[in-house]
N, C-alpha and C positions, 0 to 999 in steps of 0.2 A: 504494500500500500504506500509506503514512504518513497518508493523508487519508481512510481508510474511516470512515464514520459508521454507528453502530449504533443503531437504535431499540430502547430497552430498556423492557420491559413488566412485569418481575417481578424479584424479588431472587433471583438464582441464582448459585452458584459452581460451575464445572465445569472439569475439565482435559480438553482435547481428546485424542483417541486417540493423537495423535503425541507428546503430552507437551510440546508446544512453546508452547502458549498457556494462559493462565488467562483465562476469559471472565467478566467481572463485569457483571451485569445489574441495573440499578436502575430502579424504576418511573418511567416518563414522563420519562426524561432521556436525553440523548445523551452518548456518550463519543467522543473523537476516534478511537480505535482500540482493538482488543483489547490487553490487557496481555500482553506477551510473556514467557513463562517462560524467561528467558535461560539459566539454568543447565541446565534440561532440554534446551533446544535445543543448547547447546554439547556436551553429553554424549551427544547422540543419534547422533553419529558419532565414531569413534575417531581419525580423521585428517581434518584440514581442509587441503586443498591450496590454497595461496595463488596464485591466478591473476594473476600480476603484470602481464600484458598488459591485464587488465581494469581496473586501477587508474585512478581518476579523481581529478583535483585536482593541485595543484602542490606539495603538501607531502610529508611522509614520516613514517611511523612506523617507526623504525629496525629494531626486531626483526621486524616483518612484512616489511620490505624485504629482509631477509637470508634469511628462512625459505622452504623449499620446502613444509613442512607444519608446522602447530601442532596440539597436542592439549591437552585439558583433563581431567586425571585427578585425582580427589579435589579438592584445592585447588591443585594444581600445574600450571604451564604447561610443556609440553614442546615442543621445536622440532627439526626436522631442518634444520640449516643447511648440511649437506654432502649432495651427491647421492651421493657415494661412501659406501657403508655403509648407505644408506637401506633400510629394511625389516629391518635387523638391529640397528642401534644402539638401545639402550634398549628392546629387544623391539619395535622398529618405531616407537616414539614419538619417539625421538631423545634429546636432552639436556634435563635439568631446567634451565630458564632463569628461573624465578621462580614467583610464586604469584598467585592471582586470587580475586576474589569477584564476586558479581553483585548487590550491594546496590543498591536503587533502580532495578532494571531495567537497569543499565548493566554493561558488562564493565570491571571495574577491575583493572588488572594492575600489580603491583610487579615490574618486571624487574630481574634481577641487575645488568645493565649500564646499561640505558636509563632506569631509575627508574620513576616512577609515571605511568600512563596511564589515562584514563577514556574509553571508547569506547562509542558508541551501537551497538546491534545491531538489524538489520532482517532479516526473513525474505524472501528474494527468490523462491525456489521450494522444492520439496521437499528439495533437498540443497544449496542455495546460500544463503549469508548475506552481508550487507554489514556491515563494521565501519567506522564513520564517526568520524573524529577532527574534532570541531567546531573545534578551535583552528587547524588547518591547512586545514580544509575538504577533507579527503582521504578517499576511500573505497577500501577494499580488499574484494575479493570472494573468498570462500572456498568451495570445493566439498567437501562431506562424503563420506567413504568409510569403510568398515570395513577393517581391516588385511588381511583375507583376500580382498577384492575390489578392492584398489587396483592400478591398471595401472602397474607399475614400468617396464615396457618403454617405454610412452609417456612416462613421466616422463623417462627418459634421452634419448629422441629429441627431446622438446620442449624440453629444457634442455641440449642437447649441448655448447653453448659452456662451460657451467659445469663439466661433467665434464672437458673438456680442460684447464681452468685449475685444477683441484684437485690437480694434481701439479706439482712443481717442474720435472720433465722427463719426456718419454716416450722410452724407450730402445728402439731396434729390436732385436728378439730373434730374428726369423726373416725370411727372404726366400725366396719360392717359387722352385723350379727353373724353372717356366714363366715366360716373358716374355723380351723382348729387353733387351739392355744399354742402360741409360740413366743420366743424371747422378745421379738420386736414389738409385741403388744405393749410393753412397758416403756418404749421409747416415745417421748413426747415432743422432742425438738431435734431438728437437723440443721446443720450449717455446712455450706459448701464454699470452698475458696481454692485459689491457686497458691502453691508454695514452690516458687521457681517454675519448673515445667511439670510439676506433679499436681494432679487433681486430688484435693484432700477434703475430708469431711470430719465433722464432730457430731456426736449425738448425746442426748441427755434424757434422764428419767425424771427431771424436775417436774413438779405439777404444772398443769395448765394455768395460764394467766400471768406468768412471770414476765417482767420487763426483760428484753433481750440482753441488756447489760448485766443482769443479775443471775443469768443462767450459769450453772456449773456443768461443765462438759465432762461426762463420765467415760466416754469411749471415743475413739478416733481411728483414722486410717486413710487409705486411698480409696477413691471410687472410680468406676469406669462406666462409660456410656457406650452403647452399641446401637447401630442400625439393625433393622430386621429385614432379611431378604424378602423382597416382593411385598413389603408393607411399609409404605413411606410415612405413615402417620403413627408409627409405633417406635418407641425407643425402649431399650432395656437399661436398667441401672443395677450395678453390682456394688455393694458396700463391703469393702474388704477390711473387716475389723482386725486391728492388731491382736494377734494371739487368740482370736475368737472365731476365725473362719469367716465365711461370706454370707451375706443375705442378698438374694436375687429378686428383682421386681420388674414388672412391666410398668412403664412410666407414661402417664397420660396428662396432657396439658388441658385443663378445663378452661381457664382464662389466664390473664397475665399476673394473677396473684394466687391462683389455686392449682394444685397438682394432685393427682391420685397415684398411689403406689399399690399395685396389685402383687401381693406376696404369693407367687404361684405355688410354692410348696404347701402352704397352709390354706390357700384359697381365700385369704383375707384382703379386703380393700381398706386402705388408709387414706384419708383426705388431709392434706396439709395446706395451710394458708401462710403466705409470706408476711413477715413482720419486719419493720425497720427498713423500708425501701431506701436504697442507696441511689440518690439522684446524681448523675454525672453531668454537672452543669458545665458552662463554658469556662469556668475558672474554679480553682480550689484544688487541694491536694488529691482528693479522691478522683477528680477528673483527670489529673495528670498521671496518676498511677495506673488507671484502667486502660487497657488496650486489648484489641482482639488479636488472636494468634491463629495461624493455620491449624485447622483441626481435621483430622481424619479418623472418624470413628471406625472401629472394626465392625464387621457384619456377622450377625448370628443367623443361622438357618433354624429358626424356631417357629412354632405356630402360636399365634395369639390365643391365650387360654381364656382371657376374660371377654365375654360377649357384651358389647354395649351398643 
């Protein structure tokens, strides 16, 4: 795409129907590539989903590394840095995080926290763009959507780890009458977090109604999430308790503050509500510490046991 040669035979200026290119034709000369109308391209979709797993290069553009989506409205850059509330915060656009211009055919962003960035923009296909930071030689790939056709369910399931970590704790609020007695019946709180590159959890048997800062954590260990073969809306969760073995669950997202864990061994369903929502604003320590990382869940060939 970057190396397309155009044989130019007349002087013409035209905007393609997509509004994404300005084609300049000059008699008997070659241009390296069509001039991309960056502003029209950026505004052709209301939401740009940052496909973090497609990122290439060893550098980082901090505000893109944090964001699930970015939007370009007027001269303002918006970002959804939280998965909780996405689709509702800022009418779906998220938070105002800075402003931009497209002078000289580049995307120039003055971010409220991360300062000035100048990024090259390339059209990959009809709804995918590449934002390239030449200083770090890093490319981010963004997929364009309108707010009314964005698949929020897939966003939750594709980024389930971040949903789990956007609350200080998850409190058990219901246990099904069905199911056999098991050790997990006594666990009332779960906490999920990263420790380096490890996905860690804590659990507690403290009584319901505790403030999350007062909870005493009784157990802990690593946790693992898995995709399920041929079942895109199901994830499985394994809690690997230190010295205590594993607990295995089917994980269901009810909404952005409620999950259900189906303990397949006992047949018990546990409902958990998130407490202590962590808002990743455009400034503050928590905002700066949070980033998305490439995530490749393993795949299990299991059959969904819970019928809903």
